[in-house]
DRENDO-1510 file (C-alpha; in Angstrom, 1 decimal, always signed):
<recs>
REC; n; res; u; v; w
REC; 1; MET; +18.8; +4.4; -36.7 .
REC; 2; PRO; +17.1; +8.1; -36.7 .
REC; 3; VAL; +13.1; +8.1; -37.5 .
REC; 4; PRO; +12.1; +9.6; -40.1 .
REC; 5; GLU; +10.5; +12.9; -40.0 .
REC; 6; GLU; +7.2; +11.7; -41.6 .
REC; 7; GLU; +7.1; +8.0; -39.8 .
REC; 8; GLU; +8.0; +10.4; -36.6 .
REC; 9; THR; +4.8; +12.7; -36.7 .
REC; 10; LEU; +2.8; +9.4; -37.1 .
REC; 11; LEU; +4.0; +8.3; -33.1 .
REC; 12; PRO; +1.8; +8.6; -30.6 .
REC; 13; LEU; +2.7; +11.3; -28.6 .
REC; 14; ALA; +3.6; +8.9; -25.8 .
REC; 15; GLN; +6.5; +8.0; -28.2 .
REC; 16; ARG; +7.5; +11.4; -29.8 .
REC; 17; TRP; +7.5; +13.2; -26.1 .
REC; 18; PRO; +8.4; +10.1; -23.6 .
REC; 19; ARG; +9.6; +12.4; -20.4 .
REC; 20; ALA; +6.5; +14.8; -20.6 .
REC; 21; SER; +4.1; +12.8; -21.2 .
REC; 22; LYS; +5.2; +10.5; -18.3 .
REC; 23; PHE; +5.3; +14.2; -16.3 .
REC; 24; LEU; +2.0; +14.8; -17.5 .
REC; 25; LEU; +0.9; +11.7; -16.8 .
REC; 26; SER; +1.4; +12.0; -13.1 .
REC; 27; GLY; +0.4; +15.0; -12.6 .
REC; 28; CYS; -3.5; +13.9; -13.7 .
REC; 29; ALA; -2.8; +10.7; -11.5 .
REC; 30; ALA; -1.4; +13.1; -8.6 .
REC; 31; THR; -4.4; +15.1; -9.3 .
REC; 32; VAL; -7.1; +12.7; -8.7 .
REC; 33; ALA; -5.0; +11.4; -5.7 .
REC; 34; GLU; -5.5; +14.8; -4.0 .
REC; 35; LEU; -8.6; +15.4; -4.3 .
REC; 36; ALA; -9.8; +11.7; -2.9 .
REC; 37; THR; -7.4; +11.9; +0.2 .
REC; 38; PHE; -6.4; +15.6; +0.7 .
REC; 39; PRO; -8.8; +16.0; +3.9 .
REC; 40; LEU; -6.6; +13.7; +6.0 .
REC; 41; ASP; -3.5; +15.9; +4.4 .
REC; 42; LEU; -5.1; +19.1; +6.3 .
REC; 43; THR; -6.0; +17.2; +9.4 .
REC; 44; LYS; -2.4; +16.0; +9.6 .
REC; 45; THR; -1.2; +19.3; +9.6 .
REC; 46; ARG; -3.5; +20.6; +12.0 .
REC; 47; LEU; -2.8; +17.8; +14.2 .
REC; 48; GLN; +1.2; +18.5; +13.9 .
REC; 49; MET; +1.3; +22.2; +14.5 .
REC; 50; GLN; -0.5; +21.1; +18.2 .
REC; 51; GLY; +1.1; +21.9; +21.0 .
REC; 52; GLU; +4.0; +23.6; +20.0 .
REC; 53; ALA; +6.3; +24.2; +22.3 .
REC; 54; ALA; +8.4; +26.9; +20.1 .
REC; 55; LEU; +5.5; +29.0; +20.7 .
REC; 56; ALA; +5.7; +29.8; +24.4 .
REC; 57; ARG; +8.8; +32.0; +23.5 .
REC; 58; LEU; +6.1; +34.4; +21.5 .
REC; 59; GLY; +3.9; +34.4; +24.3 .
REC; 60; ASP; +1.4; +33.1; +22.5 .
REC; 61; SER; -1.6; +31.8; +24.2 .
REC; 62; ALA; -2.2; +29.2; +21.0 .
REC; 63; ARG; -0.9; +26.5; +22.4 .
REC; 64; GLU; -2.8; +26.0; +26.1 .
REC; 65; SER; -6.0; +26.7; +24.7 .
REC; 66; ALA; -5.5; +24.8; +21.2 .
REC; 67; PRO; -7.2; +21.2; +22.6 .
REC; 68; TYR; -5.8; +17.5; +22.1 .
REC; 69; ARG; -8.1; +15.7; +20.0 .
REC; 70; GLY; -7.1; +13.6; +17.7 .
REC; 71; MET; -7.5; +12.6; +14.4 .
REC; 72; VAL; -11.6; +12.0; +14.2 .
REC; 73; ARG; -12.5; +14.7; +16.5 .
REC; 74; THR; -10.2; +17.5; +14.7 .
REC; 75; ALA; -11.9; +16.1; +11.1 .
REC; 76; LEU; -15.2; +17.0; +12.9 .
REC; 77; GLY; -14.1; +19.9; +14.9 .
REC; 78; ILE; -12.9; +21.4; +11.5 .
REC; 79; VAL; -16.4; +21.0; +9.7 .
REC; 80; GLN; -18.4; +21.6; +12.9 .
REC; 81; GLU; -16.4; +25.1; +13.1 .
REC; 82; GLU; -15.7; +26.0; +9.8 .
REC; 83; GLY; -17.7; +24.4; +7.7 .
REC; 84; PHE; -17.4; +21.0; +5.4 .
REC; 85; LEU; -15.4; +22.5; +2.2 .
REC; 86; LYS; -12.3; +23.8; +4.6 .
REC; 87; LEU; -11.4; +20.2; +4.9 .
REC; 88; TRP; -10.3; +21.2; +1.0 .
REC; 89; GLN; -8.8; +24.4; +2.0 .
REC; 90; GLY; -5.8; +25.0; +0.6 .
REC; 91; VAL; -6.4; +21.9; -2.2 .
REC; 92; THR; -5.3; +24.5; -5.3 .
REC; 93; PRO; -2.0; +24.8; -4.5 .
REC; 94; ALA; -1.7; +21.0; -3.3 .
REC; 95; ILE; -2.7; +20.3; -6.7 .
REC; 96; TYR; +0.0; +22.8; -8.5 .
REC; 97; ARG; +2.6; +21.0; -6.2 .
REC; 98; HIS; +1.9; +17.6; -7.0 .
REC; 99; VAL; +1.7; +18.3; -10.6 .
REC; 100; VAL; +5.2; +19.9; -10.5 .
REC; 101; TYR; +6.4; +17.4; -7.8 .
REC; 102; SER; +5.0; +13.8; -9.0 .
REC; 103; GLY; +5.8; +15.1; -12.6 .
REC; 104; GLY; +9.6; +15.9; -10.9 .
REC; 105; ARG; +9.8; +12.8; -9.4 .
REC; 106; MET; +8.7; +10.3; -11.5 .
REC; 107; VAL; +10.2; +11.4; -14.4 .
REC; 108; THR; +13.9; +11.8; -12.6 .
REC; 109; TYR; +13.3; +8.0; -11.0 .
REC; 110; GLU; +12.4; +5.9; -14.4 .
REC; 111; HIS; +15.9; +8.2; -16.3 .
REC; 112; LEU; +17.9; +7.3; -12.8 .
REC; 113; ARG; +16.5; +3.5; -13.4 .
REC; 114; GLU; +16.3; +3.1; -17.4 .
REC; 115; VAL; +19.4; +5.6; -18.3 .
REC; 116; VAL; +21.6; +6.4; -15.3 .
REC; 117; PHE; +21.7; +3.0; -13.5 .
REC; 118; GLY; +20.4; +0.4; -15.9 .
REC; 119; LYS; +18.7; -2.5; -14.5 .
REC; 120; SER; +20.3; -6.2; -15.5 .
REC; 121; GLU; +19.5; -8.4; -17.8 .
REC; 122; ASP; +16.9; -10.0; -16.5 .
REC; 123; LYS; +14.9; -7.2; -15.5 .
REC; 124; HIS; +16.0; -7.2; -12.2 .
REC; 125; TYR; +17.0; -3.9; -10.1 .
REC; 126; PRO; +19.1; -3.8; -7.2 .
REC; 127; LEU; +17.6; -2.5; -3.7 .
REC; 128; TRP; +20.1; +0.0; -3.3 .
REC; 129; LYS; +20.2; +1.6; -6.6 .
REC; 130; SER; +16.8; +1.7; -6.2 .
REC; 131; VAL; +17.2; +4.0; -2.3 .
REC; 132; ILE; +19.3; +5.9; -4.4 .
REC; 133; GLY; +17.6; +6.8; -7.5 .
REC; 134; GLY; +14.1; +7.2; -5.2 .
REC; 135; MET; +15.7; +9.3; -2.8 .
REC; 136; MET; +17.6; +11.6; -5.3 .
REC; 137; ALA; +14.4; +11.9; -7.5 .
REC; 138; GLY; +12.3; +13.1; -4.7 .
REC; 139; VAL; +15.2; +15.7; -3.5 .
REC; 140; ILE; +14.6; +17.0; -7.0 .
REC; 141; GLY; +11.1; +16.4; -7.5 .
REC; 142; GLN; +10.2; +18.7; -4.1 .
REC; 143; PHE; +12.8; +21.5; -4.4 .
REC; 144; LEU; +10.9; +22.0; -7.9 .
REC; 145; ALA; +7.6; +22.5; -5.9 .
REC; 146; ASN; +8.5; +24.1; -2.3 .
REC; 147; PRO; +7.0; +27.1; -3.4 .
REC; 148; THR; +3.4; +25.9; -3.7 .
REC; 149; ASP; +3.9; +23.2; -1.0 .
REC; 150; LEU; +4.5; +26.7; +1.4 .
REC; 151; VAL; +1.6; +28.3; +0.2 .
REC; 152; LYS; -0.3; +24.8; +0.9 .
REC; 153; VAL; +0.7; +24.6; +3.9 .
REC; 154; GLN; +0.0; +28.4; +5.3 .
REC; 155; LEU; -3.0; +28.3; +3.8 .
REC; 156; GLN; -4.3; +25.0; +5.6 .
REC; 157; MET; -3.6; +27.1; +8.7 .
REC; 158; GLU; -5.6; +30.1; +8.0 .
REC; 159; GLY; -8.9; +28.0; +9.8 .
REC; 160; LYS; -7.4; +27.7; +12.5 .
REC; 161; ARG; -6.0; +31.5; +12.6 .
REC; 162; LYS; -9.4; +32.6; +11.9 .
REC; 163; LEU; -11.0; +30.1; +15.1 .
REC; 164; GLU; -8.4; +31.6; +17.3 .
REC; 165; GLY; -9.1; +35.5; +16.5 .
REC; 166; LYS; -6.4; +36.4; +14.5 .
REC; 167; PRO; -6.5; +38.0; +11.3 .
REC; 168; LEU; -6.1; +36.3; +8.2 .
REC; 169; ARG; -3.2; +36.4; +6.5 .
REC; 170; PHE; -3.9; +35.6; +3.1 .
REC; 171; ARG; -7.1; +36.3; +0.5 .
REC; 172; GLY; -6.1; +33.2; -1.8 .
REC; 173; VAL; -3.7; +31.2; -3.4 .
REC; 174; HIS; -2.3; +33.6; -5.8 .
REC; 175; HIS; -1.9; +36.6; -2.6 .
REC; 176; ALA; -0.6; +34.6; -0.7 .
REC; 177; PHE; +2.3; +33.7; -3.2 .
REC; 178; ALA; +2.2; +37.3; -4.1 .
REC; 179; LYS; +2.5; +38.5; +0.0 .
REC; 180; ILE; +5.6; +35.4; +0.7 .
REC; 181; LEU; +7.4; +37.0; -2.5 .
REC; 182; ALA; +6.8; +40.3; -1.4 .
REC; 183; GLU; +8.3; +39.9; +2.3 .
REC; 184; GLY; +10.6; +37.4; +2.0 .
REC; 185; GLY; +11.3; +37.9; -1.9 .
REC; 186; ILE; +12.4; +34.7; -4.2 .
REC; 187; ARG; +14.2; +32.9; -0.7 .
REC; 188; GLY; +11.3; +33.3; +0.7 .
REC; 189; LEU; +8.8; +30.9; -1.5 .
REC; 190; TRP; +11.9; +28.7; -0.7 .
REC; 191; ALA; +11.4; +29.0; +3.0 .
REC; 192; GLY; +11.5; +25.0; +4.5 .
REC; 193; TRP; +13.5; +23.1; +1.0 .
REC; 194; VAL; +15.7; +22.0; +3.8 .
REC; 195; PRO; +13.8; +19.5; +6.1 .
REC; 196; ASN; +11.6; +19.8; +2.6 .
REC; 197; ILE; +13.6; +17.7; +0.6 .
REC; 198; GLN; +14.6; +15.8; +3.9 .
REC; 199; ARG; +10.7; +13.8; +4.0 .
REC; 200; ALA; +11.0; +14.0; +0.1 .
REC; 201; ALA; +13.9; +12.2; -0.2 .
REC; 202; LEU; +13.1; +9.7; +3.2 .
REC; 203; VAL; +8.9; +9.5; +1.5 .
REC; 204; ASN; +10.5; +8.5; -1.7 .
REC; 205; MET; +12.6; +6.0; -0.9 .
REC; 206; GLY; +9.8; +4.8; +0.8 .
REC; 207; ASP; +6.9; +4.8; -1.6 .
REC; 208; LEU; +9.0; +4.7; -5.0 .
REC; 209; THR; +11.7; +2.3; -4.3 .
REC; 210; THR; +9.4; -0.2; -2.3 .
REC; 211; TYR; +6.3; +0.1; -5.2 .
REC; 212; ASP; +9.2; -0.4; -7.7 .
REC; 213; THR; +10.6; -3.4; -5.7 .
REC; 214; VAL; +7.5; -5.1; -4.5 .
REC; 215; LYS; +6.2; -4.9; -8.2 .
REC; 216; HIS; +8.9; -6.7; -9.9 .
REC; 217; TYR; +9.3; -8.9; -7.3 .
REC; 218; LEU; +5.5; -10.5; -7.6 .
REC; 219; VAL; +6.1; -10.2; -10.8 .
REC; 220; LEU; +9.5; -12.3; -11.1 .
REC; 221; ASN; +8.9; -14.6; -8.3 .
REC; 222; THR; +5.4; -15.3; -7.9 .
REC; 223; PRO; +2.1; -16.6; -10.4 .
REC; 224; LEU; +1.1; -12.4; -10.4 .
REC; 225; GLU; +0.9; -10.9; -13.6 .
REC; 226; GLU; +1.2; -7.0; -14.4 .
REC; 227; ASN; -2.3; -6.4; -13.5 .
REC; 228; ILE; -4.2; -4.5; -10.8 .
REC; 229; THR; -3.8; -6.3; -7.9 .
REC; 230; THR; +0.0; -6.5; -8.3 .
REC; 231; HIS; -0.2; -2.7; -8.5 .
REC; 232; GLY; -2.6; -2.9; -5.3 .
REC; 233; LEU; -0.7; -5.1; -3.2 .
REC; 234; SER; +2.5; -2.7; -3.9 .
REC; 235; SER; +1.0; +0.5; -3.0 .
REC; 236; LEU; -0.1; -0.5; -0.4 .
REC; 237; CYS; +3.0; -1.5; +0.5 .
REC; 238; SER; +4.5; +1.4; -0.3 .
REC; 239; GLY; +2.2; +3.7; +1.5 .
REC; 240; LEU; +3.0; +2.3; +5.0 .
REC; 241; VAL; +6.7; +2.6; +4.3 .
REC; 242; ALA; +6.4; +5.8; +3.1 .
REC; 243; SER; +4.5; +7.1; +6.8 .
REC; 244; ILE; +6.7; +5.7; +8.6 .
REC; 245; LEU; +9.9; +6.8; +6.9 .
REC; 246; GLY; +8.5; +10.2; +6.8 .
REC; 247; THR; +6.3; +11.5; +9.6 .
REC; 248; PRO; +9.2; +12.4; +11.1 .
REC; 249; ALA; +10.5; +14.8; +8.7 .
REC; 250; ASP; +6.8; +15.9; +8.1 .
REC; 251; VAL; +6.4; +17.3; +11.3 .
REC; 252; ILE; +9.5; +19.3; +11.1 .
REC; 253; LYS; +8.8; +20.4; +8.0 .
REC; 254; SER; +5.3; +21.4; +8.4 .
REC; 255; ARG; +6.6; +23.5; +11.7 .
REC; 256; ILE; +9.1; +25.6; +10.0 .
REC; 257; MET; +6.9; +26.3; +6.7 .
REC; 258; ASN; +4.0; +27.8; +9.5 .
REC; 259; GLN; +6.4; +29.5; +11.5 .
REC; 260; PRO; +6.4; +33.5; +11.8 .
REC; 261; ARG; +9.3; +35.2; +9.8 .
REC; 262; ASP; +10.9; +38.8; +10.3 .
REC; 263; LYS; +10.6; +41.0; +7.8 .
REC; 264; GLN; +14.0; +39.1; +6.6 .
REC; 265; GLY; +12.3; +36.5; +5.9 .
REC; 266; ARG; +13.6; +34.5; +8.6 .
REC; 267; GLY; +11.7; +32.0; +11.3 .
REC; 268; LEU; +11.3; +33.3; +14.5 .
REC; 269; LEU; +11.2; +30.3; +16.4 .
REC; 270; TYR; +13.5; +28.4; +14.6 .
REC; 271; LYS; +16.9; +28.6; +13.2 .
REC; 272; SER; +16.9; +25.3; +11.5 .
REC; 273; SER; +15.5; +22.0; +10.9 .
REC; 274; THR; +17.8; +20.6; +13.4 .
REC; 275; ASP; +16.9; +23.8; +16.1 .
REC; 276; CYS; +13.0; +22.8; +15.1 .
REC; 277; LEU; +13.7; +18.3; +15.7 .
REC; 278; ILE; +15.2; +19.4; +19.4 .
REC; 279; GLN; +13.0; +21.6; +20.6 .
REC; 280; ALA; +10.1; +19.4; +19.7 .
REC; 281; VAL; +11.8; +16.6; +21.0 .
REC; 282; GLN; +12.8; +18.0; +24.7 .
REC; 283; GLY; +9.6; +20.4; +24.5 .
REC; 284; GLU; +7.2; +17.4; +23.9 .
REC; 285; GLY; +9.2; +14.3; +23.4 .
REC; 286; PHE; +10.4; +11.7; +21.0 .
REC; 287; MET; +6.7; +10.7; +20.1 .
REC; 288; SER; +6.0; +14.3; +19.1 .
REC; 289; LEU; +7.4; +13.5; +16.1 .
REC; 290; TYR; +4.6; +11.0; +14.8 .
REC; 291; LYS; +2.2; +13.6; +15.6 .
REC; 292; GLY; -0.3; +13.1; +12.8 .
REC; 293; PHE; +0.9; +9.5; +11.9 .
REC; 294; LEU; -2.7; +7.8; +12.0 .
REC; 295; PRO; -3.8; +10.1; +9.6 .
REC; 296; SER; -0.5; +10.8; +7.3 .
REC; 297; TRP; -0.9; +6.7; +7.1 .
REC; 298; LEU; -4.4; +7.0; +6.1 .
REC; 299; ARG; -4.1; +9.1; +3.9 .
REC; 300; MET; -0.7; +8.0; +2.5 .
REC; 301; THR; -2.1; +4.7; +1.7 .
REC; 302; PRO; -5.0; +5.5; +0.0 .
REC; 303; TRP; -3.5; +7.8; -2.0 .
REC; 304; SER; -0.5; +5.9; -3.0 .
REC; 305; LEU; -3.3; +3.1; -4.3 .
REC; 306; VAL; -5.9; +6.1; -6.1 .
REC; 307; PHE; -2.0; +7.2; -7.6 .
REC; 308; TRP; -0.3; +4.2; -8.5 .
REC; 309; LEU; -3.5; +2.5; -10.0 .
REC; 310; THR; -4.4; +5.7; -12.0 .
REC; 311; TYR; -0.9; +6.2; -13.1 .
REC; 312; GLU; -0.3; +2.4; -14.7 .
REC; 313; LYS; -4.0; +2.6; -15.9 .
REC; 314; ILE; -3.8; +5.7; -18.0 .
REC; 315; ARG; -0.1; +4.8; -19.1 .
REC; 316; ASP; -1.4; +1.9; -20.0 .
REC; 317; LEU; -4.4; +3.8; -21.8 .
REC; 318; SER; -1.6; +6.2; -23.4 .
REC; 319; GLY; +0.4; +3.3; -24.5 .
REC; 320; VAL; +3.2; +4.0; -22.3 .
REC; 321; SER; +5.1; +0.9; -21.0 .
REC; 322; PRO; +4.1; +0.0; -17.3 .
REC; 323; PHE; +6.4; +1.6; -14.4 .
</recs>
């Protein structure tokens, strides 16, 4: 039964525009989580670029000169060689990215769960539906956010280029967008989108699916209720699973996005994500796919914890039902 116009105007914003409200709330939660954990993301990206075998084809000396310093020494090296605030280099496009990405994936997942697939009468949501929903949500959210992710990855590597004596490519976030658009066109903003959505599908299968499944299992099958303890335990599980599933795709994604390109926007090192995967394994070994796993896990776990606790809390404060 439709709500009369007079009554509708009196409803809270969260009830009048539920999807828009969830998009904004998830974007706010993601911003808090991103600011808190971004230095680990920068460290992870730098580690993933070290020892890149394909650079030898271009005669690039960076592969030989870049030391394998590990997570702690890489982070300390950034502070000592570039400055403390450089740990947040690229955080602006990262926030842009997460507002779009997190908003898109959360709204998509809940729509699929509540409308398309639907829960059973006892509120049980089958795991296979949650897996499909999580992967689809990740694909849609990441495709929308790909331009901002591309800029974030390239800005994160600017400090390394400066130390190697190479000219900086960008003056800032907006210059990076403009330059990528000028050199590669609209297509250039979606460079690396295939490995990006592959990673997003795996990460969200780990994050959204694990959080949703663990949380509702705890609520329905244990004495735990819908509270901060349940949210915290669920988010810790989701962070671990997301890191295990997503790190290999993250390595491939970062390398494809950061590779040099010709005037047509085509990569000079890798033809595709499969080509990058093969070159990494053949040139550096299988474990190269897990470069940066420790900072990735150490970042994903607190990121997931901060995001889910913040998101559930602001949903509660805004009058929106728990996730």
